C-alpha positions in Angstrom: 6.9 -89.0 -18.5 7.0 -92.8 -19.6 10.4 -94.3 -18.6 12.0 -94.4 -21.9 15.7 -93.7 -22.5 17.3 -90.0 -22.1 17.8 -87.9 -25.2 21.3 -86.4 -25.4 21.8 -83.7 -28.0 25.3 -83.6 -29.5 25.8 -79.8 -29.0 28.4 -78.0 -31.3 30.0 -80.8 -33.2 33.2 -78.7 -33.6 33.6 -78.7 -29.8 34.2 -81.4 -27.2 30.4 -82.6 -27.3 31.1 -85.6 -29.6 34.1 -86.6 -27.5 32.7 -86.5 -24.2 29.4 -88.2 -25.4 31.5 -91.2 -26.5 33.4 -91.3 -23.1 30.0 -90.9 -21.3 28.7 -93.8 -23.0 31.8 -96.0 -22.5 31.4 -95.2 -18.6 27.7 -95.8 -18.4 27.0 -98.6 -21.0 27.0 -101.4 -18.4 24.5 -100.4 -15.7 24.2 -96.7 -16.2 21.0 -94.7 -17.4 20.6 -95.5 -21.2 20.4 -92.7 -23.7 20.3 -92.0 -27.3 22.2 -89.2 -29.0 20.2 -86.9 -31.2 22.9 -85.5 -33.6 25.3 -86.2 -36.3 26.4 -89.9 -36.9 29.6 -89.0 -38.6 30.8 -86.4 -36.1 30.5 -89.2 -33.4 32.2 -91.8 -35.5 35.1 -89.4 -36.0 35.3 -88.6 -32.1 35.7 -92.5 -31.4 38.8 -94.6 -31.5 36.5 -97.2 -32.7 34.9 -95.2 -35.3 31.6 -96.2 -36.4 31.8 -99.9 -35.1 30.6 -98.6 -31.5 27.5 -96.7 -33.0 24.1 -98.0 -34.1 21.6 -96.0 -35.8 18.1 -96.0 -34.4 14.9 -94.8 -35.9 13.0 -94.6 -32.5 13.9 -94.1 -28.9 12.4 -97.3 -28.1 15.3 -99.2 -30.0 17.9 -97.5 -27.7 17.3 -99.3 -24.8 18.2 -102.8 -26.3 21.1 -101.4 -28.2 22.7 -99.3 -25.5 25.0 -101.7 -23.6 26.7 -102.7 -26.9 26.5 -99.7 -28.9 26.0 -96.0 -28.7 22.5 -95.5 -30.1 22.3 -92.4 -32.5 19.1 -90.7 -33.9 21.1 -89.5 -37.2 20.1 -85.9 -38.1 23.2 -85.4 -40.4 25.0 -81.8 -40.6 24.5 -80.1 -44.0 28.2 -79.7 -44.4 31.3 -81.3 -42.6 32.7 -79.7 -39.6 36.3 -79.7 -38.2 37.1 -80.2 -34.4 38.1 -77.0 -33.0 36.7 -74.7 -35.9 33.4 -73.5 -35.0 31.2 -72.8 -38.1 27.9 -71.0 -38.4 27.0 -73.6 -41.1 26.3 -76.2 -38.2 23.8 -74.0 -36.4 20.5 -74.9 -38.0 21.4 -78.6 -37.2 22.3 -77.7 -33.6 18.9 -76.1 -33.2 17.5 -79.0 -34.9 18.9 -81.4 -32.6 17.4 -79.5 -29.5 14.1 -79.1 -31.0 13.9 -82.8 -31.8 15.1 -84.0 -28.4 12.4 -81.6 -26.6 9.6 -83.0 -29.0 10.6 -86.4 -28.0 10.5 -85.5 -24.3 7.1 -83.8 -24.5 5.6 -86.7 -26.3 6.8 -89.2 -23.6 9.0 -91.0 -26.0 12.1 -90.1 -23.7 12.2 -89.5 -20.1 14.3 -86.4 -20.3 16.9 -84.3 -22.1 20.7 -83.7 -21.6 22.3 -81.2 -23.6 26.0 -81.2 -24.6 27.6 -77.7 -24.9 26.7 -75.2 -27.5 28.6 -72.1 -28.6 26.3 -69.2 -28.3 28.3 -66.7 -30.4 28.2 -69.2 -33.3 24.4 -69.4 -33.0 24.0 -65.6 -32.6 25.8 -65.2 -35.9 23.3 -67.5 -37.4 20.3 -65.6 -36.3 19.7 -67.6 -33.1 17.6 -65.2 -30.8 17.8 -66.5 -27.4 20.6 -66.2 -24.8 21.3 -69.8 -24.4 19.8 -73.3 -24.1 17.7 -72.3 -21.0 15.7 -69.7 -22.5 15.2 -71.7 -25.9 14.0 -74.4 -23.9 11.4 -72.3 -22.1 10.2 -71.2 -25.5 9.9 -74.7 -26.9 7.9 -75.8 -23.9 5.8 -72.6 -23.4 2.6 -73.8 -24.8 2.5 -77.2 -22.7 0.5 -77.7 -19.7 2.5 -77.6 -16.5 1.3 -77.4 -12.9 3.0 -75.0 -10.7 5.2 -71.9 -11.0 6.7 -71.8 -14.6 10.4 -71.4 -15.4 12.8 -71.6 -16.9 15.0 -71.1 -13.9 18.6 -72.0 -14.2 20.1 -74.2 -11.2 23.5 -75.2 -10.9 24.5 -78.2 -8.6 27.8 -79.1 -7.1 28.1 -81.4 -4.2 25.7 -80.2 -1.6 25.6 -76.8 -3.0 22.4 -75.8 -5.2 22.1 -72.3 -6.6 19.3 -70.8 -8.7 19.7 -67.8 -10.7 17.3 -64.7 -10.9 19.2 -63.3 -13.9 21.4 -65.3 -16.1 23.3 -64.2 -19.2 23.0 -60.4 -18.5 26.1 -57.9 -18.6 26.9 -56.9 -15.2 26.3 -53.4 -15.7 22.5 -54.0 -16.5 21.8 -56.6 -13.8 20.6 -54.0 -11.1 18.0 -52.8 -13.5 16.8 -56.2 -14.3 16.0 -57.2 -10.7 12.6 -57.1 -9.5 10.5 -58.3 -6.6 8.3 -60.4 -9.1 11.5 -61.9 -10.7 13.1 -63.1 -7.4 9.6 -64.3 -6.1 9.1 -66.5 -9.3 12.7 -67.8 -9.0 12.0 -68.7 -5.3 8.7 -70.3 -6.2 10.0 -72.4 -9.0 13.0 -73.5 -6.9 11.0 -74.4 -3.9 8.5 -76.5 -6.0 11.3 -78.2 -7.9 13.0 -79.1 -4.7 9.8 -80.8 -3.5 8.8 -82.4 -6.8 12.1 -83.4 -8.5 14.6 -83.7 -5.4 12.3 -85.0 -2.8 12.8 -82.3 -0.2 9.5 -82.1 1.8 9.9 -78.6 3.3 12.8 -76.8 1.2 14.7 -74.0 2.8 15.8 -71.1 0.7 18.5 -68.5 1.3 18.5 -65.3 -0.9 21.7 -63.4 -1.7 22.2 -60.0 -1.5 23.3 -57.9 -4.4 25.7 -55.4 -2.9 28.6 -55.9 -0.7 27.7 -56.8 2.9 24.0 -56.8 1.5 24.0 -53.1 1.2 24.9 -52.4 4.9 21.5 -51.1 5.7 21.4 -49.0 2.6 24.9 -47.3 2.8 26.1 -49.4 0.0 23.1 -49.5 -2.3 19.2 -49.9 -1.9 18.5 -53.0 -3.7 18.4 -55.1 -0.5 15.9 -52.7 1.0 13.8 -51.9 -2.1 13.7 -55.2 -3.8 15.2 -58.2 -2.3 13.8 -58.0 1.3 10.2 -57.3 0.0 10.6 -60.2 -2.3 11.7 -62.4 0.6 8.7 -61.3 2.7 6.4 -62.2 -0.4 7.9 -65.7 -0.4 7.4 -66.2 3.4 3.7 -64.9 2.7 3.5 -67.9 0.3 4.5 -70.4 3.1 8.1 -70.9 1.8 10.9 -71.3 4.4 13.1 -68.5 3.2 15.7 -66.2 4.7 17.7 -63.2 3.4 19.2 -61.2 2.0 22.5 -62.7 3.0 26.0 -61.1 2.2 27.1 -63.2 -0.8 30.7 -63.5 0.4 29.5 -65.6 3.6 26.7 -67.5 2.0 28.6 -70.5 0.6 31.2 -71.9 3.3 30.2 -75.4 4.3 28.7 -74.3 7.5 26.4 -72.1 5.8 25.4 -74.6 3.1 23.9 -76.9 5.9 21.3 -74.2 6.5 19.5 -74.2 3.3 18.7 -76.3 0.4 19.2 -73.9 -2.4 20.6 -70.4 -2.6 18.9 -67.8 -4.8 21.4 -65.8 -6.4 20.9 -62.7 -8.4 23.4 -62.8 -11.3 25.7 -65.3 -13.2 29.0 -65.2 -11.5 27.6 -65.0 -8.0 26.2 -68.4 -8.6 28.6 -70.0 -10.9 32.0 -69.0 -9.0 31.0 -71.0 -5.7 29.7 -73.9 -7.8 32.9 -74.2 -9.9 35.3 -73.5 -7.0 33.5 -76.5 -5.2 33.7 -78.8 -8.1 35.1 -77.6 -11.2 34.8 -80.9 -13.2 31.6 -82.3 -12.0 29.0 -79.4 -11.9 25.5 -80.1 -13.4 23.2 -77.3 -14.8 19.5 -78.1 -14.3 16.4 -76.2 -15.9 13.6 -75.8 -13.3 10.1 -75.0 -13.9 9.5 -77.0 -17.2 7.2 -79.9 -18.2 10.4 -81.8 -19.1 13.5 -82.8 -17.4 16.6 -81.1 -18.7 20.2 -81.2 -17.5 23.5 -80.2 -18.9 27.2 -80.2 -18.0 28.5 -77.1 -16.4 31.1 -76.2 -19.0 31.6 -75.0 -22.6 32.6 -76.4 -25.9 36.3 -76.0 -25.2 37.3 -75.5 -28.9 40.8 -75.2 -28.0 41.1 -78.8 -26.9 38.5 -80.3 -29.2 39.4 -83.3 -31.2 42.6 -84.1 -29.2 41.2 -86.6 -26.7 41.7 -84.4 -23.7 38.3 -83.6 -22.6 36.7 -85.0 -19.3 33.3 -86.2 -19.4 32.8 -86.0 -15.6 30.2 -83.2 -15.8 28.2 -84.8 -18.6 28.2 -88.1 -16.8 26.8 -86.3 -13.5 24.3 -84.5 -15.8 23.0 -87.9 -17.3 22.9 -89.5 -13.9 20.9 -86.5 -12.3 18.6 -86.5 -15.4 17.7 -90.0 -14.6 17.1 -89.5 -11.2 14.7 -86.6 -11.8 12.9 -88.4 -14.4 12.3 -91.2 -12.1 11.0 -88.9 -9.4 8.5 -87.4 -11.8 7.5 -90.9 -12.9 6.9 -91.7 -9.2 5.0 -88.4 -8.5 2.6 -89.1 -11.5 2.0 -92.6 -10.4 -1.6 -92.9 -8.8 -1.3 -93.3 -5.0 
């Protein structure tokens, strides 16, 4: 991590990605964290009222730092065919994947300090042969061969205000979640989360709270045995590793303000258990962070919003928050790596 600009991938160019990227640059250009966009120059020009006049093509991340206050730096990797806002197309899939691969490569080389990803549409990518459930898993694959000290992710964390939630399972059908839970999976999620809270968030002694899976955390086995057979043993294993952890807690009482003061991150067992409280707390400004990787990666906590793409309606709050958080995390890693 060498302190360069952030790399921001454009996401699906038919979605709101180009629009919110331009809005984020307008908000952050004076004094905000500098970034360059890895994506299609023409899509950004079409999304801006100023057209190409606000853009500057760069050939290397180092050029972005000087350009950023006056123009949005773009590492142009053009689409193979035009895309219409609001009309997703599988033809864009190879470029979307290339943008992610390029940004990750820049981060691994130290040319950029971290990666922020604008939203992708998984269905469009699946139709084009993309084999990963989403960004998180793809980033894990792209960085799998790199050295990384500590517990390895990828683990998805969502942040809204003072709430942090980390997921044991992510994009799994609800009917399959129980079968995907394991002691090992919960322990690894807890280890990755605790280490990230220390390394990236500066929390010396992280406190974790593990959610239950069944109503009322199983009522002592009367409403399911996952708490007894999987979750409680995982909590004990985390305690044996020296981690400050409690649970399993009934999920319906874990997220009120008074409970959030008792832990630094909640370990949640499936997608909606984690994302519903995050989006209730801060629908517009939530941020997705990938933990346990050798690079910093954040993203906005929303999708491509094809229904409003190209209409000037999209809000950039979540992307701006993701850029600011990526910058803070990158600075924390630079500080940690500095001798003494």
